[in-house]
N, C-alpha and C positions, 0 to 999 in steps of 0.2 A: 792294738799296739801294746797296751800294758800287759796283756796275757802273753804276747809273743816275747816281750822282754823277760817276763817271769820264767817262761820255758827256756829261753836262752841261758839265763843265769843258773837255773836248776841243772841244765845239761852240763854247763861248764863246771859247776860244783861237783857233780857226779863223776865227770871225767877226771878232774883233779884229784878227787878222793881215791878213785880206783887206780890211777896211774902213779900216784905218789908224787906228782909234780904240781907245783903251784901255777896258776894261770893269772896273768895280769889283765885287768879290764880297765876301761876308761872310768875313772872314779866319779865323774860328774854325770849322774843319772837324774833325770827329771823325776821328782817325787810329788805325788798328789798332796795338795794342801787343804783338801776338803775336811771339814770338822769331823771328829770322831764322835759317835753317839755317846751320851752320858754313861759313865761307868766303863767305857771301852779303854783299851790299852793298845798302843801301836806295837806290832811285832818289830823289834828294834833293828832289823836288817831289811833293807829295801828289797822287795820282790819275794820274800820268803813267806810261803803259805803255812797254815797251821799243820797240814799233813806232813811237812818236812821236819817238824820239830820232834825231838826225842828227849824223853825225861831221863836225865842222868844226874839228878839232884843228889841221890844217895850213893852214887858210885864212889869208890875210893880212888883218889888221885894223889899221888906222891905221899901215900900213907895217911891221908885225912879225907873226911867226907867232902865231896865236890861242892855241895850247897849252891849250885848254879846250873844253868843250862848252856851248853855249847851249841851255837847256831852256825853251821857250816855255810860258807859262801865264798865266792872268788875274792882274792885279794883286791882291795880297792872298792868293794861294794859299799855304798853308803850305810852308815850306822845312824839310826834315827832316835830322837828322844821318845821314849815310851810314853811319857806323861808330860803334862805342863809342869814346869818347875824351875829350879835354879841350879846352874852348874856350881857346885860347891868346892870341888877340888879336881885339878888336873895333876896327875901324879905319874911318875915313871918308877916302877918297882921291878925287882928281879923276877918275881913270879908273874905279875900281871902285865908287865911291859908298860906301854902307854895306856893309861886308864882315865876314866872320867867317873866322878861321883856326882850324881844329880839327886837333889832332894825334891820331893813333891811340894806342891804349893802349901800344904798344911804342915810341912816339915815333920811328917810322921814316918815316912819311908825314904830309904836311900836306894837308888838304882845305880848299879855298878856295871860299867862297860869296860872290858879289858881285852888285851892283845891287839889293840888298834895299830894299824899301819901308820896312821897320822890323824891329827885332829882336823876338823873343818877349819878353814882359814880364819874365820871370825870368832871362834870359840874362846872365851876367856872365863876365868873364875869370877863368880858373882853375876854372870849374865843370866837373864830370864830366857827360857826356851819354851816353845810350844810343841805339843805332840806332833811328831812327824818331822820336826826340824832336823836337818843333817848336822850331826855333831862330830862325826869322825868317819873313819873308813876301816873296814875289816882288814886284819893283818895277822901277823904271827910274832909280835914282840913278846918279850918276857920268856916264860918257859914253854910257850906253845911250839909244837913241832913245826919246823920250817916249811914243810910241804902240806900242812893242813890249816889253811887260813880259816879262822872262825872268830865269832864274837863270844866271849865268856860273859854271860849276862846273869847278874844276881840281884835279888831284892832283899833288903833287910828292914825290919821294923826298928826304927831308931831308938836308942836308949834316951833317958831323960836329959843327959848332957849333950845330946845331938852329935856325938862323936862320929865323924864321917866313915871311919873304918871299923866301927863296932855295931852291934845290934843283933837281933835274933833273925836268923835266916828264914826266908819264906820261899817255898818252891815256886819258881816262875812258870813252870810247865802248865799246871792246871789253870792258872790265871790266863796265860796266853791262849790256851786251847778254848777256854770258855768265853773269853771276852776280847781276844786278839783281833786286830785289824791289820791286813796286809797293805803296805804302801808301795 
């Protein structure tokens, strides 16, 4: 059943990408809650396998380095917490649209989820989340192309002042490929 759902979501994403039309899907998808092995990270879009990821960290977007990975998926696909942590900031920006900043438990890294269609109903600033919790849904808010729903996912090493929007960018692609778990 899980593999069938993954194939369906992948097929819809490919069709949407090549036809240039977005596809709405039922946003409430059952996601596994099995614990992730120590050192693992959840691929932050439900049903997306490592093979579907593309490294565009160093690409130039709007005149500056991307410093993130874009994960294509149909609009409404659940966005999952990559690690255990705390939702530090819910933010609506011109570039990122509806966004979430999550800090890991040690407050060493920030995980940034952008272009969300919406937040999960119960997500609030300051709440603790576990790996794999649904925190939002894939969309095209902000400066994302309207016909290319995706999650813009970034990881930063937090500065000493723990500023949620600052830090040194870390390429998520090799981390997700080496230690990523599909939910």
